[in-house]
C-alpha positions in Angstrom: 0.0 0.0 0.0 1.3 3.4 -0.9 1.9 6.2 1.6 -0.9 8.1 0.0 -3.3 5.2 0.6 -2.3 5.0 4.3 -2.9 8.7 4.7 -6.4 8.4 3.1 -7.4 5.5 5.3 -6.0 7.2 8.4 -7.9 10.3 7.6 -11.1 8.3 7.2 -10.6 6.4 10.5 -9.5 9.4 12.6 -12.8 11.2 12.2 -14.7 8.1 13.4 -13.7 7.6 17.0 -16.1 4.6 17.3 -13.7 2.7 15.0 -10.4 3.6 16.7 -10.3 0.6 19.1 -11.3 -1.7 16.3 -8.7 -0.3 14.0 -5.9 -0.7 16.6 -7.1 -4.3 17.3 -7.1 -5.2 13.7 -3.6 -3.8 13.2 -2.4 -6.0 16.1 -4.3 -9.1 14.9 -3.1 -8.8 11.3 0.5 -7.8 11.9 3.1 -10.2 10.6 4.5 -12.3 13.5 7.7 -10.8 14.6 7.1 -7.5 12.7 9.4 -5.6 15.1 12.4 -7.7 13.9 12.0 -6.5 10.3 12.8 -3.1 8.8 10.9 -0.9 8.8 9.4 -2.0 12.1 5.7 -1.5 11.2 2.9 -3.9 12.2 1.9 -4.6 8.6 0.1 -7.8 7.5 2.0 -10.6 5.8 2.3 -9.6 2.1 1.1 -13.0 0.9 -2.0 -12.8 3.1 -2.7 -9.2 2.0 -2.4 -10.2 -1.7 -4.8 -13.1 -1.2 -7.4 -10.9 0.5 -7.1 -8.3 -2.3 -7.4 -11.0 -5.0 -10.5 -12.4 -3.4 -12.1 -9.0 -2.8 -11.2 -7.1 -6.0 -9.9 -9.8 -8.4 -6.6 -8.0 -8.4 -3.9 -8.6 -5.8 -2.2 -5.2 -6.7 -5.2 -3.0 -6.2 -5.4 -0.8 -3.1 -8.6 -1.1 -1.2 -10.9 1.9 -1.1 -11.0 3.7 2.2 -14.8 3.1 2.3 -14.1 -0.6 2.1 -11.7 -0.4 5.0 -14.3 1.4 7.0 -16.9 -1.2 6.1 -14.5 -4.0 7.2 -13.8 -2.2 10.5 -17.5 -1.8 11.2 -18.0 -5.5 10.5 -15.1 -6.4 12.8 -16.6 -4.2 15.5 -20.2 -5.4 15.1 -19.8 -9.1 14.3 -19.2 -10.3 17.9 -22.4 -8.5 19.0 -24.4 -10.0 16.2 -23.0 -13.5 16.8 -24.0 -13.2 20.4 
């Protein structure tokens, strides 16, 4: 994901405080194991996993997700445990 994409997603999330905890939780859950041992030390998902998810969602492993799709995913992550009961 490009720096521009990260900025767009961060801007979309930052104005939605109801998604902050979910966003942090997903960053931690999806971070590549041992991410702090790799440079740059950013908690990013494994690239193969990310490419798979992009392929299944968009049909293109190189496409960057729309910020609105990221927000929808975060809402689903937040709301699913409540719905599953």
